[in-house]
Structures are given as C-alpha cells and as structure tokens.
C-alpha positions, 0 to 999 in steps of 0.5 A: 500500500505504501508505494501507491500514489495518492489519487490525482490527475495532474493533466486534468488540473492543468486543463482546468487552470489553463481554461480559466486563463484563456476564457474569462467566463470559464470560471462560471462553469466550475465555480460551484463544482470545485473548491480550492482543496479539490486541487492536489498540486499546491501551485494549482491551489494557489492559482485557483484561489486567486481566480476565485478572488478575482471573480469575487472582486468582479475583475477579469481573469487572464494570465496578467491579472492572475500573475499580478495577484500572485505577486501581490500575495508574494506567491508567484514563485510558489505557483510556478512563476510567469513561465508556468502560467504562460505554459498552462495558457498555451497548452489548452486550445479551448476551454470547452472541456473545462466542466469534464476536466473539473469533474475529474478533478473533483472525483479524485479529490473525493477519493483522497477524502475517502482515504483520509476518512479511512485513515481517521477510522483506522486511528479511532479503532487503534485507540480502542474506544470504549463506546463502540457504538459511538465509534461506528457512528463517527465512521459512518458519518464520515462516509455518508458525508462524502456520499452526500458531498459527491451527490450534492456538489453542484448548486441547484439553480432556481430554474430547476427548482421551479421546473420541479415545482411546476411538475409537482403542481401539474401532477396534483391537478391531474390527481387532486384526491391523492396526497402529495407525500407518503399517506398515513392511511387516515384521511383525518391526518392526511387532510392537514398534512397532505401526507408525510414529507421526506426529511420531516420529523413527526412527533406523535404524543399522548398519555399512556394507554390512549393509543399512540402505539396502535396509531403508529402501527396502523400508519406503518401498516398502511404505509407499507401496504402502499409499497413504502418500506418501513423500519420500526424501532420498538423499545417497548414491545418485542417482535412477536408482539408487533407481529401479533398487532399486525395480524390483528390489523389485517384480521377481524379476529380478537388480538388476545385470541391471535396472541394466545394461539386460540385462533390462527388466521392464515389469510391475515398471515399470508397477507403480511408476507412480503410486507416491506416492514423491518423490525428492531426490538433492541430494548434501551437502544442508544440514539447512535446505535439507532442511527447506525442501524438505520443507515445500514438498513438504508444501504440494503433497502430504500427505507422511506419511513422510520418509526421510534416507539418511544422517544423516552426509552431511547438512550442518548449515550452521552453525558447529558446532565439530565433526561431533558437534555437527553431528549433534546439530543435524541430529537436533534439526532432524529431530525438530522437522520431524517434529512440525511437519509431522506426519510420520514421519522415518526417518534412517539412521545409520552405526555406528562400526567398534566396533559390530556387528563379528564378529557382535556385537549393537550396543548402544544405548550405541554411540551414546553416550560416557560417564564412570565413576560417580565423575566429579564433576559441577559443579552450578549451586549449587556442589556437586560430586556423583558422576554415579552419584548423579544418576541419574534427575535433571535437574540444573542444571549448570555448562557452557561457552558461548562459552568462558564458564562458564554454567548449563544444565539437563541431561537425565535422567542414567542408567547405560549399562552396563559398558564399557572405560574409559581414564584421562586424567591432567592436570598439575593433578592432575585426571583423568577416566575415560571411554569411548574415544569420549568427547570432551574439549575440546582447544585445537584442538577436541573430541577423542575420549579414544582420540585424546588424547595426552601433551602435548595441552592440555585445557580446564578451568574457571579459576574456578567461580561462588560457591555459592548457599548456604554450608555448613561443610566439614571441613578435609580437604574444604576442602583437596581443594576448593582445587584446584577453581579455577585460581590466575592464576599466569602461569607456569602459566596459559598459552595453548597455543603454537598461538595464535601461528598466529592472531597471525601471521595477524592481523599479516599481515592488518595488515601488521605485521612481527615487528620492528614488533611488538617495537617496539610492545611495547617489547621487543628484536627476537629474530628470528621463531623466538624470537618465537613459540617459547613458550606465552604467558601470558594478559597476554602474549596480551592485549598482542598483542590490544590492539596488533592490535585483535583481539577473538578474541585478546582473548577467548582471553586473558580467557575462563574456560578454563585449558589443562591439559596431559595427562600420560598416557592409559591403559586403566583396566579395565572399569566401569559408565559413566553418561550426561549430556546438556546440550541447550543448550550440548552440554557440562558440567564434569566436576570442572572438565574441559570434557566433551562431551555424549553422543550426541545422535542416540539422545537425539532418536530416538523409536525406534532400530532396529539391524541387524547380520550373523549370525556364521554364514557364509551358504551360497552362493546362500542368503539372508543372515540379518540380525539386528535389534533395536528398541533404543529405543522411547519408547512401546512394547517393545524386543526382537530380530528377524531378517530375510532378505536377498537380495543379488541383489535387494538385498531384505529378506524377512520371516521372521515368522509370519503369525499376528501373533505374536512374531517368530521 
C-alpha cells in the first residue's frame, strides 16, 4: 500500500487552470463544482484561489491579472512563476472541456477524502474506544458525508427548482384526491398534512394507554401496504408482539385470541408476507446505535419511513446532565437522520400526567416550560430586556457552558399562552416566575420549579461580561443594576455543603485521612463531623483542590456560578408565559438565574400530532372515540380530528368522509 500514489490527475488540473486563463467566463462553469482543496498540486491551489478572488472582486481573469495577484500575495514563485502560467495558457486550445476536466478533478479529490476518512477510522479503532457504538457512528458519518458531498456538489439553480415545482403542481391537478407525500392511511391526518414529507420529523404524543402505539402501527401498516418500506424501532414491545398487532390489523379476529394461539388466521398471515416492514426490538437502544442501524438498513433497502416507539426509552449515550437534555439530543439526532437519509421519522412521545387528563385537549405548550413576560433576559451586549419584548427575535444571549458564562444565539422567542405560574424567591433578592415544569439549575442538577424547595441552592451568574457599548443610566437604574453581579464576599459566596461528598471521595481515592488533611492545611484536627459540617467558601474549596490535585474541585471553586439559596416557592396566579430556546448550550440567564431551555422535542418536530380520550364514557362493546389534533405543522394547517378505536383489535378506524373533505 505504501508505494501507491495518492489519487490525482495532474493533466486534468492543468486543463482546468489553463481554461480559466484563456476564457474569462470559464470560471462560471466550475465555480460551484470545485473548491480550492479539490486541487492536489499546491501551485494549482494557489492559482485557483486567486481566480476565485478575482471573480469575487468582479475583475477579469487572464494570465496578467492572475500573475499580478500572485505577486501581490508574494506567491508567484510558489505557483510556478510567469513561465508556468504562460505554459498552462498555451497548452489548452479551448476551454470547452473545462466542466469534464473539473469533474475529474473533483472525483479524485473525493477519493483522497475517502482515504483520509479511512485513515481517521483506522486511528479511532487503534485507540480502542470504549463506546463502540459511538465509534461506528463517527465512521459512518464520515462516509455518508462524502456520499452526500459527491451527490450534492453542484448548486441547484432556481430554474430547476421551479421546473420541479411546476411538475409537482401539474401532477396534483391531474390527481387532486391523492396526497402529495407518503399517506398515513387516515384521511383525518392526511387532510392537514397532505401526507408525510421526506426529511420531516413527526412527533406523535399522548398519555399512556390512549393509543399512540396502535396509531403508529396502523400508519406503518398502511404505509407499507402502499409499497413504502418501513423500519420500526420498538423499545417497548418485542417482535412477536408487533407481529401479533399486525395480524390483528389485517384480521377481524380478537388480538388476545391471535396472541394466545386460540385462533390462527392464515389469510391475515399470508397477507403480511412480503410486507416491506423491518423490525428492531433492541430494548434501551442508544440514539447512535439507532442511527447506525438505520443507515445500514438504508444501504440494503430504500427505507422511506422510520418509526421510534418511544422517544423516552431511547438512550442518548452521552453525558447529558439530565433526561431533558437527553431528549433534546435524541430529537436533534432524529431530525438530522431524517434529512440525511431522506426519510420520514415518526417518534412517539409520552405526555406528562398534566396533559390530556379528564378529557382535556393537550396543548402544544405541554411540551414546553416557560417564564412570565417580565423575566429579564441577559443579552450578549449587556442589556437586560423583558422576554415579552423579544418576541419574534433571535437574540444573542448570555448562557452557561461548562459552568462558564458564554454567548449563544437563541431561537425565535414567542408567547405560549396563559398558564399557572409559581414564584421562586432567592436570598439575593432575585426571583423568577415560571411554569411548574420549568427547570432551574440546582447544585445537584436541573430541577423542575414544582420540585424546588426552601433551602435548595440555585445557580446564578457571579459576574456578567462588560457591555459592548456604554450608555448613561439614571441613578435609580444604576442602583437596581448593582445587584446584577455577585460581590466575592466569602461569607456569602459559598459552595453548597454537598461538595464535601466529592472531597471525601477524592481523599479516599488518595488515601488521605481527615487528620492528614488538617495537617496539610495547617489547621487543628476537629474530628470528621466538624470537618465537613459547613458550606465552604470558594478559597476554602480551592485549598482542598490544590492539596488533592483535583481539577473538578478546582473548577467548582473558580467557575462563574454563585449558589443562591431559595427562600420560598409559591403559586403566583395565572399569566401569559413566553418561550426561549438556546440550541447550543440548552440554557440562558434569566436576570442572572441559570434557566433551562424549553422543550426541545416540539422545537425539532416538523409536525406534532396529539391524541387524547373523549370525556364521554364509551358504551360497552362500542368503539372508543379518540380525539386528535395536528398541533404543529411547519408547512401546512393545524386543526382537530377524531378517530375510532377498537380495543379488541387494538385498531384505529377512520371516521372521515370519503369525499376528501374536512374531517368530521
């Protein structure tokens, strides 16, 4: 292998560069095809880079202008000099073949990148990573990125997109009663969605026992019968249970009888043969394993729909601080997977107990946790603006990354609606009003407002960065803003007592007794109980960190967080609440208080379908009425619908009219 040459075609590179030098318009034929590093020879890279620079400046490209720009950059000699430029121009009789040679140059570059990816994959393997699934995902991502790069190297001109759109509209006019996407098989749903679009993430959310799994299986059965291959990740039921459900969907027999073997429906079983459905029933699968298996399946069969039942059972495989951040990681990965493979991903999600009880419709806001309008958002430029004044904007805000203040871009801010709120009061005088499920940073991790108690310690910023510009403030505002940062008073700026659990562990690891630690610190030994019976100041903790040579303890002693004590948490009426999400760090500063993102599940979804039971009791033997809504539709209308559910077959039935009109 060592004596093999790196893939490149010097003659093709010379043909491209020579064409650029003799035809001022040739650059337009390869500008969106070739990058500078697609050329292997360094001198060709330099010449092509100059040609691109001249194009951006709208200057003529010829041997003289290229020579002058290279000389200005002091790169003429390294590009071969004036003689090499002249030779390139004279060796190409016409620029007509520049596109053909350009594709040759690009293809050789892709092969070199493939070798680079293979080298990186080999290096990862030699390092013997502990997370094999993550290593496999990295390897596949490298290869899929190269595949996508080769397939999408050229830009799409709007004319081609217009032609495609015209053909789509013509087809819709000729077949007005057929949906444009992949039909779910339920007219009530397809009425709003026009079928599911590849690249979309669909979230199907409901309380337990409402029927989201049955509806998803019904959709997958309908989709597969129409010839669209389905990949089903079932984390709750095994393959046998899934097959029993499919048999019941295609039979008039009772599901229990089919599962116990009391009845065998050979016709239903025969109808399932050849159905393009692939099942993975790995319990507790990680999102990386899921992505790896989905990619692998797509190489053997053109999967069009992926169903994940359900999201809360998927593991992120990372080191997120809590389950909320894990779900955010999972949904982002599923959305990315939908785009990467060109498939529809349908993710099932459990709703909290507060959603959909007593026959009430679960709102989209049940997937979010929000704050009241007067909450001050700390912006990157030093301003503190009420969140209600930031509606429909995407501001740069102060957030926290690795316990240090950071600047992040927020997604659009909007009003969620009126909801019950709680008020959390802190010793510093700060307070925050938010919904019960909104999360705040405690010393032991993120905690819902409803679970925060008096005496808990919440993270707030110790100090804020200097503003970008200085303006004059009135005296009363200066007095108020003086509380925006915490002064380093060691009697106040303490770390919660729980940190001593880490200190004890580090001392055990290093076999240092409390008596020995007292000697190292130059203090008298007061016994184990007295030694760890208070909240340490930051200098105190830093002292332990130095003697124990522990970077984690030192970080806790020197980070940008102040641990403020909660005085009380109390209900505070009902009010309009607002949503702000920071994808980068998953948190932001609410008047200095470290506040978690809202629900990322709804943010990542293109369509959110909600299900809930009807208030009315279903008569014995009659199908149950299940309410539904398209609560979010990124590219279409929203609205409600109703389906009928037959519990004996675990099967949903359409209730809509057959004429393609609005759902009943």
